[in-house]
C-alpha positions in Angstrom: 4.6 -15.5 6.8 3.5 -12.3 8.2 0.6 -11.2 9.5 -1.1 -7.7 10.1 -4.1 -6.9 11.8 -7.2 -5.0 11.1 -10.3 -4.1 12.8 -13.6 -6.0 11.7 -16.1 -4.1 9.3 -18.2 -3.4 12.7 -15.0 -2.2 14.8 -16.1 -4.5 17.2 -12.9 -7.3 16.9 -9.6 -7.6 15.1 -8.9 -10.0 12.1 -5.9 -11.3 11.4 -4.3 -11.3 7.7 -1.9 -13.7 7.0 1.1 -13.1 4.1 2.7 -15.8 2.6 4.2 -14.8 -0.7 4.5 -17.4 -3.3 4.9 -18.0 -6.5 1.5 -19.1 -7.3 0.3 -15.9 -5.4 2.7 -13.8 -7.7 0.8 -15.6 -10.6 -2.4 -14.7 -9.1 -1.7 -11.1 -8.8 0.1 -10.7 -11.8 -3.3 -12.1 -13.5 -5.4 -9.9 -11.6 -3.6 -6.5 -11.7 -1.1 -6.9 -14.3 1.8 -6.4 -11.8 4.6 -9.1 -11.6 6.0 -9.4 -8.4 8.8 -11.9 -9.5 10.2 -8.7 -11.2 10.4 -6.1 -9.0 12.6 -3.8 -10.9 10.5 -4.2 -14.3 9.2 -3.2 -16.4 12.1 -0.3 -16.8 9.2 2.1 -17.9 7.4 1.8 -14.7 9.0 -0.8 -12.2 6.5 -2.4 -9.6 8.3 -2.0 -7.0 8.2 1.9 -7.5 4.5 1.3 -8.3 3.6 -0.4 -5.4 6.0 1.9 -3.3 4.0 5.7 -4.7 0.5 4.5 -5.7 -1.4 3.4 -2.8 -4.5 2.5 -4.6 -2.1 -0.2 -6.1 -0.6 -1.2 -3.3 -3.8 -1.9 -1.5 -5.3 -3.6 -4.6 -2.3 -6.0 -4.9 -2.6 -7.0 -0.9 -5.7 -7.4 -1.1 -5.0 -9.8 -4.0 -2.7 -11.6 -1.6 -5.3 -11.5 1.0 -8.4 -12.6 -1.5 -9.1 -16.0 -0.1 -9.0 -15.0 4.0 -11.2 -12.1 2.9 -13.7 -14.2 1.0 -14.1 -16.3 3.7 -14.8 -13.6 5.7 -17.4 -12.1 3.6 -14.6 -8.9 3.2 -15.3 -6.9 -0.1 -12.2 -5.4 -1.9 -13.9 -2.1 -0.4 -14.3 -2.9 2.6 -10.5 -4.0 2.7 -9.5 -0.8 2.1 -11.5 0.9 4.7 -10.1 -1.3 7.2 -6.6 -0.2 6.4 -6.6 2.7 8.4 -3.6 4.5 10.0 -1.6 1.6 12.3 -3.0 -1.0 10.2 -1.8 0.4 6.9 1.5 0.8 8.3 1.3 -3.0 9.6 0.5 -4.1 6.1 2.8 -2.2 4.5 5.6 -3.2 6.4 4.4 -7.1 6.2 3.7 -7.0 2.5 7.3 -5.7 1.9 9.4 -7.3 4.6 7.4 -10.6 3.2 8.3 -9.9 -0.2 12.0 -9.5 0.2 11.8 -12.6 2.6 10.6 -14.7 -0.9 13.9 -13.8 -2.7 15.8 -14.3 0.3 14.3 -18.1 0.3 15.0 -18.3 -3.7 18.5 -16.8 -3.6 17.8 -14.2 -5.5 20.2 -11.9 -3.5 20.1 -8.7 -5.6 16.2 -8.7 -5.6 15.9 -8.7 -1.9 18.3 -6.2 -1.6 16.2 -3.8 -3.8 13.1 -4.3 -1.5 15.3 -4.1 1.8 16.5 -0.6 0.5 12.8 0.5 0.3 12.1 -1.0 3.5 14.9 1.5 5.2 13.2 4.4 3.0 10.1 3.6 4.6 11.7 3.3 8.1 13.4 6.5 7.3 10.2 8.5 6.4 8.3 7.5 9.5 11.0 8.2 12.1 11.5 11.6 10.3 7.5 12.4 10.5 7.4 10.7 14.3 6.2 13.3 16.5 5.9 16.1 14.0 2.6 17.8 14.7 0.1 17.4 11.9 -0.5 21.1 12.3 2.7 21.7 10.8 1.7 20.4 7.6 -1.4 21.5 7.2 -0.3 25.5 6.9 1.5 24.9 4.0 -1.0 22.8 2.6 -3.7 25.2 3.5 -1.4 28.3 1.7 -1.1 26.0 -1.0 -4.9 25.3 -1.7 -5.5 29.1 -1.4 -3.5 30.5 -3.7 -4.3 28.0 -6.2 -7.7 29.0 -5.5 -6.8 32.5 -6.3 -5.1 31.5 -9.5 -8.0 29.8 -10.8 -10.6 32.3 -10.7 -14.0 31.9 -9.6 -15.4 28.2 -9.4 -19.1 26.6 -9.6 -19.9 23.8 -7.6 -22.2 22.6 -10.2 -20.9 18.8 -11.2 -21.2 18.3 -14.7 -24.2 16.6 -16.3 -23.4 12.5 -16.7 
C-alpha cells in the first residue's frame, strides 16, 4: 500500500489517499478506462505503461479510478480530484502509483513486468533530478520565442470563437 496527500477542495486541510493495487482494482480501471494494468507492455501499438507515462490526463483518470471509492466517500468528483493534484501532490501521487504497480508484480512473481515498471520509475527520478534547481525562466524564453515564431508563420489571427 502506498499513500499520497492532497489538499482538501477548500485548501484548509489534507487528504491521505491510499493506493493498494490488486486484480480487482485493475479490472475496475480496465472497465472504466479500457487500460489494462495487468499487461503494462500491451497492446503493442500503445502499451498501458507508455500511455500512463506520457498522457497526464490518462494518468490522472487512472489514478482517480484507483481511489474512486475514497473520493466518493469524501464527496470529491473526478474534476475536483484533478484540481487537487497540484505540484508536489502530483509528483507524490505519480510516484506512489508506479511504486505500488511495480510492487504488485513483485508480490505476484511477475518480475519482468516489475522490472519494466522499475525502469519507468528510474526515468521519472532522473528527469526530476535534471530539472531540480533549474529556474522556470530558463524554459520560458525558448517557449515564448517558439510561440512568437509560430504566430508570425500563421499570420494574423482572429479571436472570435466559432459558432457551435
